[in-house]
C-alpha positions as a Markdown table, in Angstrom:
| # | Residue | x | y | z |
|---|---|---|---|---|
| 1 | Met | 165.5 | 101.2 | 75.7 |
| 2 | Ala | 163.1 | 104.8 | 75.5 |
| 3 | Val | 162.2 | 105.9 | 78.9 |
| 4 | Gln | 159.6 | 108.7 | 79.2 |
| 5 | Lys | 160.8 | 112.1 | 80.6 |
| 6 | Thr | 157.2 | 113.0 | 82.4 |
| 7 | Lys | 154.6 | 111.0 | 83.0 |
| 8 | Val | 151.5 | 111.5 | 80.5 |
| 9 | Ser | 148.1 | 111.9 | 81.9 |
| 10 | Pro | 145.0 | 110.1 | 80.7 |
| 11 | Ser | 143.9 | 112.8 | 78.9 |
| 12 | Arg | 146.7 | 113.7 | 76.3 |
| 13 | Arg | 146.8 | 109.6 | 76.1 |
| 14 | Asn | 143.0 | 109.6 | 75.2 |
| 15 | Met | 143.4 | 112.5 | 72.8 |
| 16 | Arg | 146.7 | 111.0 | 71.3 |
| 17 | Arg | 143.8 | 107.9 | 70.7 |
| 18 | Ser | 141.3 | 109.9 | 69.3 |
| 19 | His | 142.2 | 109.3 | 65.7 |
| 20 | Asp | 142.9 | 105.0 | 66.0 |
| 21 | Ala | 139.0 | 104.5 | 66.1 |
| 22 | Leu | 138.3 | 102.1 | 62.9 |
| 23 | Thr | 135.8 | 103.1 | 60.5 |
| 24 | Gly | 133.6 | 101.0 | 58.2 |
| 25 | Pro | 133.8 | 101.0 | 54.5 |
| 26 | Ser | 132.3 | 103.5 | 52.5 |
| 27 | Ile | 129.3 | 102.4 | 50.8 |
| 28 | Ala | 127.7 | 104.0 | 47.7 |
| 29 | Ile | 124.5 | 104.0 | 46.4 |
| 30 | Glu | 124.5 | 103.5 | 42.3 |
| 31 | Pro | 121.5 | 106.2 | 40.9 |
| 32 | Ser | 120.3 | 104.0 | 38.3 |
| 33 | Thr | 119.7 | 100.8 | 40.2 |
| 34 | Gly | 119.4 | 101.9 | 44.1 |
| 35 | Glu | 122.5 | 99.3 | 44.7 |
| 36 | Thr | 124.4 | 99.5 | 47.0 |
| 37 | His | 128.7 | 98.9 | 46.5 |
| 38 | Leu | 131.7 | 100.2 | 47.8 |
| 39 | Arg | 132.9 | 103.8 | 46.6 |
| 40 | His | 134.8 | 103.8 | 43.0 |
| 41 | His | 134.0 | 99.9 | 42.4 |
| 42 | Ile | 131.1 | 98.8 | 39.9 |
| 43 | Ser | 127.8 | 97.6 | 41.4 |
| 44 | Pro | 126.9 | 94.0 | 41.4 |
| 45 | Asn | 124.8 | 94.4 | 37.8 |
| 46 | Gly | 127.7 | 96.2 | 36.3 |
| 47 | Phe | 126.7 | 99.7 | 36.4 |
| 48 | Tyr | 129.3 | 102.3 | 37.6 |
| 49 | Arg | 128.2 | 106.0 | 37.8 |
| 50 | Gly | 124.7 | 105.5 | 36.2 |
| 51 | Lys | 126.2 | 103.7 | 33.0 |
| 52 | Lys | 126.4 | 99.9 | 32.3 |
| 53 | Val | 130.1 | 98.9 | 31.9 |
| 54 | Ile | 130.2 | 95.4 | 32.2 |
| 55 | Gln | 128.0 | 93.0 | 30.2 |
| 56 | Lys | 127.4 | 89.6 | 31.5 |
| 57 | Ser | 127.1 | 86.7 | 29.0 |
| 58 | Asp | 123.3 | 86.3 | 30.9 |
| 59 | Asp | 122.3 | 89.9 | 29.9 |
């Protein structure tokens, strides 16, 4: 069983936990349409980096 050698102070414990916070998803704004989408994904209308990459059947 692992037993610590010395007591860890609350300050040091909290410094270790400082990188454990969760962050939200990275959101990008499509320059041509202004839509928001996940980074490195196409927008809902099929645009990626200002270019139409997917043609929908209703377009």
